[in-house]
C-alpha positions in Angstrom: -0.1 -0.2 -0.1 1.1 3.7 -1.0 1.7 6.1 1.8 -1.0 8.9 2.1 -0.2 12.1 0.1 1.1 14.8 2.3 1.2 18.2 0.5 4.3 20.1 1.1 5.7 17.3 2.9 9.6 18.1 3.8 9.4 21.6 1.7 10.1 23.6 4.7 13.8 22.7 4.7 14.3 23.9 1.3 15.2 27.3 0.2 12.1 29.4 -0.4 11.6 32.6 -2.4 8.6 35.2 -1.9 7.4 36.0 -5.4 4.4 37.2 -7.1 2.2 34.7 -8.9 2.3 34.6 -12.6 -1.2 33.8 -12.8 -3.0 36.4 -10.4 -0.2 38.8 -9.1 -0.7 37.6 -5.5 1.9 36.7 -3.3 3.3 33.3 -4.0 6.2 31.2 -3.1 9.0 29.3 -5.0 10.7 26.5 -3.3 13.9 25.1 -4.8 14.1 21.2 -4.0 17.7 20.8 -4.4 17.9 17.0 -3.9 15.4 16.1 -6.7 16.6 19.4 -9.2 13.0 20.6 -9.1 11.6 24.1 -8.5 8.0 24.3 -7.4 6.0 27.9 -7.7 2.6 27.7 -6.0 0.0 30.4 -5.1 -2.4 29.8 -2.2 -4.6 32.5 -3.7 -5.5 31.1 -7.0 -4.3 27.4 -6.6 -1.6 28.0 -9.3 1.3 25.3 -9.4 4.1 24.9 -11.7 6.8 22.4 -11.1 9.9 22.7 -13.5 13.2 20.6 -13.8 15.8 23.3 -12.4 18.6 21.8 -14.7 16.5 21.9 -18.0 13.7 24.2 -17.5 11.3 21.4 -18.6 7.7 21.5 -17.0 7.3 18.4 -14.8 3.7 19.4 -13.6 1.6 22.4 -14.0 -2.0 23.6 -12.8 -3.3 27.0 -13.7 -6.8 27.8 -13.1 -8.8 30.4 -15.0 -9.4 33.8 -13.4 -13.1 33.7 -14.4 -14.8 35.1 -11.3 -11.7 35.7 -9.2 -12.2 38.8 -7.1 -9.5 41.4 -7.8 
């Protein structure tokens, strides 16, 4: 049996950068996952997520909801 999914598990020990969300402009966070060579950008306001390879820049995972009905 697989272990239960835990969001952000272990991220607190990784370098973090405060940024603006590329989707909605709200404050967001970028994590540098050094041991897996990934960069994770996430926004708690609009649920934006982008995981890229730090070495190649290739997108590993992405979710960018539309802003229809989003309060500005």
